[in-house]
N, C-alpha and C positions, 0 to 999 in steps of 0.2 A: 502494499501501499503507501509504502515512501516514497517507493521508486516511482510513483506514475501523481503522485504530488511533486514532488519533481521537475518532471515531464510538465505537469499541467504549469508550474510556477513560469518555468521557462518559455512554454507553448503562449499562454494567456497575457502575458505581461510585456512585450517587446516594446517599450514605451526610450524615448531617450529624448536628453533637450540640449538646448544647442552651446549649454555651458558645463553642466556634468550633468552624465544621466542618471538616472534613478535606480538604485540599485536594488533590484526584487531579491528578496531573501528565500535560498532551497531549504528545505523543512528545515537542519538541522540550524541554519542560521547562517549559512557562507551566500556571499553578497554576490552576487551573476549583473555582471553589467553589459549589456547590450549596446553595442554599434550597428548604425546603419549605413554613414559614410562618415567615413575621415577624408576632409575636403573642403575647403575654401567656400564657401557658397560662390556661386555667382549666376544664378540661373534666377532670376524674376521674376518668371511663368512658371514658376513650380514652388507656391506657397507650404507643401507639403514636404516638399527637402529641406525649406530652413528649419523648420522642426526635427530634421531628423537627421541632419548634419550636427557636425563637432570638425569645429580646423586644427589641423595638425598642433597650431601652437593650441591650443586648447588640451586637448590630445596628448600632446607632451608633461604641458601641466598636472596634466589625471595622474597620469603612468608616475612621475616624478612626487606626486603626493602619494602616493600609493608605494612606492619604493622607500620613498623616506618616513614611511609610520608604519614601517615592517611586514605590511599585506608578502603573498607568496601567491602569484596569480598558477591555477593548478585548473588541468584540464577536467570537461564534464567526468570522464571516467572514474578520475580520483576522487571527482564530488560524491557519483556515485559509490565509489567506495568505502569512503565516508560515511553519509548517510548507511548502508545497511550494516558498518560497524568490521569494514574486511579490511581495513586500512586506517589508521593515525591521522588526525590531522594536524599542520601545521600550525602553527597562534594565530597565524590571521589568513585564512586560505579565500583567495579571489578567483573568479572565473571570467576568464573576459571572453564574449562572441561577438562574432563578425556577419552579418546577415546577409545574404544575395552572393557576397565572394567579389562583388566589384574592384578594379583595377583600383580604385582610391587604397583600398589597405594595403595591397604589395605596396603599390607610390609612395605611402605617406603614410600608413599607421606601420607598415613591418621595419622602416630602418629606425624605428622609434623604439621599437621592442626589443632590437636585435642587443 
C-alpha cells in the first residue's frame, strides 16, 4: 500500500513554480522536487510555460541550497527501498524528477548537476 501512496503522490502532484518547486512528500517524508522545464522563458504566447519553467540560474541556486543544507539526491528506486524498509535512508534524502525529457534538461540542468 505504501508503494501506491508514493506513486500516487508522484503522479497527482506534478507542480512547479518559477522560483522554487513545491516539494511533494512521499509517504515517509522524502521530498520530491519536480521540474518541467529548466530554461530562460522567452515564449510570451505560452502562459503555462512560464509557470512550468525555472531558469538555469534559479535551478543552480536551488541545487546549491540543497547541497549546502546537507540534502542527498536519491533515485526513485532508492526512495522505494527506503519506504519499504529495504534500505537505510541518508540523513536528508531528496528526489529530483524531470518531466518530458526535453533538451533543456541536458543543456541546462545536467551541467549544474554534474
